[in-house]
N, C-alpha and C positions, 0 to 999 in steps of 0.2 A: 736448808732455807732459814735465813736469820728471823731471827722473832723479831716482833714490832719494836722492842726496847734495845736491842742491837743493831736493828737498824740507822734509829734514832740515834743511838751512840755514834753511830759510823759517822752520820750525816752531819753531826754535830762539832764533829771532830776534824771534818773535811771545810765546814764553813771555819772552824777558828781559825784552820791554816791559813786559807785565802786571807782571811782578816789580818792575821798574822803579819804575814807576808806585805799587805797592801801599808800596814800601818808602819813596818820596820823601812818600808821605802819611801813614808815619809818621814821618816825622822832622820833617815841619812839623805835623803834630796829634797828635801824641804817642797818649798812653792812649786820648783821647778818639776818634781815628781806629779803636783796636782795641773798642772799647767799641759804638761805632754801628754798626761790622757787625754785632754777637751783637745789640745792641739798637737798633732805626731809628729806634723812636719815644723815646727816652732824653734826646736832645739838640736843641736849638734854635739856630738862628744869629743872635744879634744884630747890630747895628749900633752903635759909640758915639757919643755926641752929648755936646755941652759939652766943658765943663772941670771939672766938679766933682771926678772922678778923674784929672783931670791929673798927672802926667806919665805914670801908670800906664794910664791907658785914654786916648788919644787922638783927637780926632772922627775916624770914618771904618776906626776898629780894628774887627775881626770880634769878638765875644766867641761862642763857645761854651758853651751853658748846661746844665748838668744838671736837667732836670727832675724827676728825682725827688732828690735831695739825701736823704743818711741822717742826719747829725749835724752841725746846723749849730753853728758854734762862731765866738765873738769873735775878728777878725780875717778870717773868711770874707766873700766879696764876694757879696751878694745881688740878683738881679733881684726886682723887685716891681712891681704894676701899682696908680697911686696917682693921681687925678684926672686918668681920661683919658692918663695918660704910662707909659712904663716907664721904672724909674728904676733903677740899677747903682750901689748904694753898699756898705761896707763895715759889719760889723756891730761896735758897739763897747762893745754892753750886750746882757744879754738879763733881762727883765724877766717877770712873769707874766703881763702885759699883751700880750707881744711881744717885737717885736726893737728896740733902739735904732739906727738907723744912721747915719751921717756920709760924704759925701764925702771925700774925700783932701785936698782943694783947699778945702772950703767951712768957713766958719769955727762953724759951727752945726748940731749931730745935726737929724735929721729927724725928724718926728712920729712916734708908735710905730708899727711894721710890724707887723699881725698876721699869722698863719700864712696866710689864708687866701689875704693880697695875695701870697703868693709864687710866683713862677714858678720861681726856681732859682737855682740857685749857678754864678757863672761859673767852669769850670773851666780854660780857656783863653783866653787874648787873642790874635789873632791879626793882626799889622800888615803883614807885605809881601806884595804883590801876587801872587806864586807862590802862597803858601799861603793867602789868599783867595780865588784860582780851584779850586784844590783842596777848601777848606770848602765852597765853594759845590754842589760835584758831591753832597756827601755830606749834607749838612744842610739843615733845612726854614727857611729866613729869617722871623723875626719882624719887624714893622713897625710 
């Protein structure tokens, strides 16, 4: 049987570990982590492929995608579905037909992206392995 002082130590250590984990999660994932705790279905986790957004997004980087963006504007990076693939490119213009996007590393803009094609807006890019492991605990991964 634990003495009361040992029980307090174990309890304190357990609480410290939980607080430490949440603090580390917040430091690596920022505002997205806080929002995900309150709005579980609000974010998806994507994985960067290709070099169209290099050097900002590198192959293998995790992308935290806000599936309910409020006000998309020029400069935002969106994820949309086009010809059987997810594409993450920057908005460079807005027209009545939709959004004009372009990969930062691409010479030409993409075809017009209609609102119905948009999955969400990239809120955060996660590149290091520890942050990726933490992100995997909280987000649904999109392939």
